[in-house]
N, C-alpha and C positions, 0 to 999 in steps of 0.2 A: 504494500500500500504506500503510495507516494503522498508526502505531505504538501499542502498548499504553502507557497511562500508567504511570509508575513507582510510583505509589501509587494502586491502584484504590479504596481506601477513601476517599481524598480526592476522587477523581473522582465517586464515588457519593454521599457524604454531605456533603461540604464541610468535613470535618475530617480531619486527617491520621491515619494509622494510629498514629503515636507519640503524638499528642495523645489519641486515643481510648483507647489503652492506659493513659495516665496517668490519665484520668478513671475508667476501670474499676478501676484500682488504688486510687484514692481511695475509691470507692464500696464496694469489697470489704471494707474494714475497718469498715463501718457497718451499721446496720440499715435503710438505705434500700432500698425495694423497687421504687420506680419513680422515674425521673428524666427530665424533658423538657429537652432541650438544644437551644438555638437558636444556630447559628453562621452568621453572615451571613444568607443567605436560606434556609438549610437547617434543618429541624427533625428531631431525632433523639430517639426515645423508647427508653430503656433500661428493661427490666423483668425482674425475676427472681422466682421463686416465694418467697412469704413462708415463712420457716422458723420453727418454734417455738423459743423460747429454750431453751438447754440447761438441763435440770433439774439442780439441785444442792442438796445439803443442807449449808448452812453449819454449821460446828462451833459449838455454843452456848458462851457464856462458861462458865468453870468453875463459878460459882455456879448458873447455870441448869442445867448438866449435872448437878450434884449434886442439885438439887431434882427433876429428872426421874428420876434414878436412885432417889431416895427415894420415888417414887410420885406426884409432882405431874404434872399434865397441862398442856401448853401449849395455850392456846386461840388459834387462828390467825385472821387476817383473811380473811373470805370474799371480799373484793374490794379494789381499789385506792381509796384515798380518805384522808380525815382522821378519825383515831380520837378518840372522846370517851367515856371510861370513865364508867360509872354506879356503879362500886363502888370501894372502896379496900382496901388490904391489911388483912387481919383480918376482913373482912366474910364472913358465912356466906351462901351462895347455894343455891338449890334447882335441881333439874334443869329446864331451860327458862326460867329467870329471865333477864331482860334484864340483861346485864352491861356493855353499852356500845353504841355506834353508830358506824358508818362512814359519813361523809358523802361522797357522790360526786355530782357534778353538781347540788349543792344539795339532794339527796334523802337523808335518813338511812335506813340499813338497820341493823336491830337485830342485835346479836351476843348469842346466848343461851348460857347455861351448858350444856355438854354433859352434865353430871352435877352432883349435889350436892357441896358441898365448901366450903372456905374459901379466899378469895383470898390467895395467898401473896405475890405480887409483881406490880406493874404493870411491864411491860417497855417500854411506850410511853407517853409523856407525853400529857396532854390537848392536843388540837389538832395533834398531830404527824402528818405524812403516813405512810401505811403501804402496803406492797405486798401483793399477793395471796399468801396463805400465810404471811405474816410473823407470828411469835408476838407476841400482844398482852399476855398475862398468864399467870401460873402459878396453877393451881387445885389445891389440895391435897385429895385424896380424904378423905372422912370416915373416922375410925378407929373400927372396930367392936370392942367389947370382948366 
């Protein structure tokens, strides 16, 4: 009669159940989707479905919030990259005018004004990295009398 091993995970994978639990705990707090683990002569592949990052709306600083409440529009980054503005505060822009570029993988992508107005404030400095959806600048709508 053969006896069952006390740790079947160790017998099957070459890593103990406790060590595997510790690895899983370490990975759980990260955005790691796939991990190849080699222990001795055993190879173990851990894979979990990629989950979309939680959507959140950060609270803008009081000055930005006041400008938005007063009718300014925040122009957001269309992708992740390095921002290079083509305007400065006080510049008047027309709808569709290029107001900057996001450089990603060495290729610039233009950022256009969503409407006519005046640049109120640059929220990102030239050459700074930006995330998708990050506000780049505030555009004040034109005042019609």
